[in-house]
C-alpha positions in Angstrom: 0.0 0.0 0.0 1.5 3.3 -1.1 1.1 6.3 1.1 1.0 10.0 0.0 2.7 11.0 3.3 6.3 12.0 2.5 7.5 10.6 5.8 6.0 7.2 5.1 7.3 7.3 1.5 10.8 8.0 2.9 10.5 5.0 5.3 9.3 2.8 2.5 12.2 3.8 0.3 14.7 3.1 3.0 13.0 -0.3 3.7 13.1 -1.2 0.0 16.7 -0.3 -0.5 17.8 -2.2 2.6 15.8 -5.3 1.7 17.4 -5.2 -1.8 20.8 -5.3 -0.1 19.7 -8.1 2.2 18.3 -10.1 -0.7 21.6 -9.7 -2.6 23.7 -10.8 0.4 21.5 -13.8 1.0 21.5 -14.9 -2.6 25.1 -14.2 -3.6 27.2 -14.9 -0.4 26.3 -18.6 -0.1 27.0 -19.1 -3.9 30.3 -17.3 -3.4 31.2 -19.5 -0.4 30.4 -22.7 -2.3 32.3 -21.6 -5.4 35.3 -20.4 -3.3 35.3 -23.5 -1.2 35.3 -25.7 -4.3 38.1 -23.5 -5.8 40.2 -24.1 -2.7 39.4 -27.8 -2.7 40.4 -28.4 -6.3 43.4 -26.0 -6.1 44.8 -28.2 -3.3 44.0 -31.3 -5.4 45.7 -29.9 -8.5 48.8 -28.4 -6.9 49.5 -30.9 -4.1 47.9 -34.2 -5.2 48.6 -33.9 -8.9 44.9 -34.0 -9.7 44.1 -37.4 -8.3 40.5 -36.4 -7.4 39.6 -34.9 -10.8 40.9 -31.3 -10.4 42.0 -29.7 -13.6 43.4 -26.2 -14.5 40.2 -25.5 -16.6 38.1 -26.2 -13.5 40.2 -23.8 -11.5 39.7 -21.1 -14.1 35.9 -21.6 -14.2 35.6 -21.7 -10.4 37.8 -18.5 -10.1 35.5 -16.7 -12.5 32.3 -17.8 -10.6 34.0 -17.0 -7.2 34.8 -13.5 -8.4 31.3 -12.8 -9.9 29.4 -14.1 -6.9 31.8 -12.6 -4.4 31.7 -9.2 -6.0 27.9 -9.0 -5.5 27.7 -10.6 -2.1 30.6 -8.9 -0.5 29.6 -5.4 -1.7 26.0 -5.9 -0.4 27.3 -7.2 2.9 29.7 -4.3 3.3 27.0 -1.8 2.5 24.7 -3.3 5.2 27.5 -3.0 7.7 28.9 0.4 6.9 25.7 2.3 5.9 24.8 4.9 3.4 26.4 8.1 2.1 25.1 11.3 0.3 26.3 13.2 -2.7 25.1 16.2 -4.7 25.6 16.8 -8.3 24.1 17.3 -11.8 22.2 14.6 -13.6 24.2 14.3 -16.8 22.1 11.5 -18.4 18.9 9.6 -17.7 17.9 6.4 -19.6 16.0 3.2 -19.3 16.5 -0.3 -20.7 14.9 -3.7 -20.5 16.8 -6.1 -18.4 16.2 -9.9 -18.6 13.7 -9.3 -21.5 11.0 -8.5 -19.0 12.0 -5.9 -16.4 12.4 -2.2 -17.4 15.2 -0.6 -15.4 15.8 3.2 -15.1 19.3 4.7 -14.6 20.8 8.2 -14.0 24.4 9.3 -14.2 25.4 12.0 -11.7 28.5 14.2 -12.4 29.8 11.9 -15.1 31.2 9.6 -12.5 28.5 7.7 -10.7 25.7 5.6 -12.3 22.6 4.8 -10.2 19.8 2.4 -10.9 16.6 4.1 -9.7 13.0 3.1 -9.0 10.9 5.1 -11.4 8.0 5.5 -9.0 10.0 7.0 -6.1 12.8 8.7 -8.1 11.2 9.3 -11.5 11.2 13.1 -11.5 15.0 13.6 -12.0 15.9 14.7 -15.6 19.2 15.4 -17.3 20.4 18.8 -16.2 18.7 18.7 -12.7 20.8 19.3 -9.6 20.1 16.4 -7.2 21.1 15.1 -3.8 21.4 11.3 -3.7 21.4 9.2 -0.6 22.7 5.8 -1.5 24.8 2.8 -0.5 28.3 3.4 -2.0 29.5 0.0 -3.0 26.3 -1.3 -4.6 24.9 2.1 -5.8 21.4 1.3 -4.4 19.6 4.6 -4.1 17.7 5.2 -0.9 16.5 8.8 -1.6 16.8 11.1 -4.6 15.9 14.8 -4.0 15.9 17.5 -6.7 17.5 20.7 -5.5 16.4 24.1 -6.7 19.4 26.2 -7.5 18.7 30.0 -7.8 20.0 31.4 -11.0 21.9 34.6 -10.9 20.1 37.2 -13.0 22.4 39.9 -14.5 19.5 42.4 -15.0 18.8 42.6 -11.3 22.3 43.4 -10.2 23.2 47.0 -10.2 26.0 48.1 -12.5 29.1 49.6 -10.9 29.2 53.3 -11.1 31.6 54.9 -13.5 34.4 56.7 -11.7 35.1 58.9 -14.7 38.9 58.4 -14.5 39.1 58.3 -18.3 41.8 55.6 -18.4 
């Protein structure tokens, strides 16, 4: 149930971001531990037992790749859960969406040409290219908790008084 109360929406955003990290940690950390344990097991077999139990160099390469991929996702989610969120301000330089997994449409923004965030279009859908935003997010996994558009006052040259001419003639 979606509430129109800003405080309740902020709490819901925080809960969704944190549950996303918990889900990533729960899914990817056990897979990482299994792949890394198998990598260690077969590495000991290949290097110390001359492959008597079926370990090969190809298997070590495959397990290394899977360990890296699973570990990257799981470790970053776990570290974000432990260390918490951070905030940055900047200009949205690009906004786009694409279809992931042939079904799910994901929305992205790039802030200051350096950080790319995947955003929820319902909660964060009002940011466009050129907007100045404040983003509260988890730094390692770039999960956005809160996205706030900032209003920057423009300096108007017509309202500023001109400097008086001193008449020095130089």
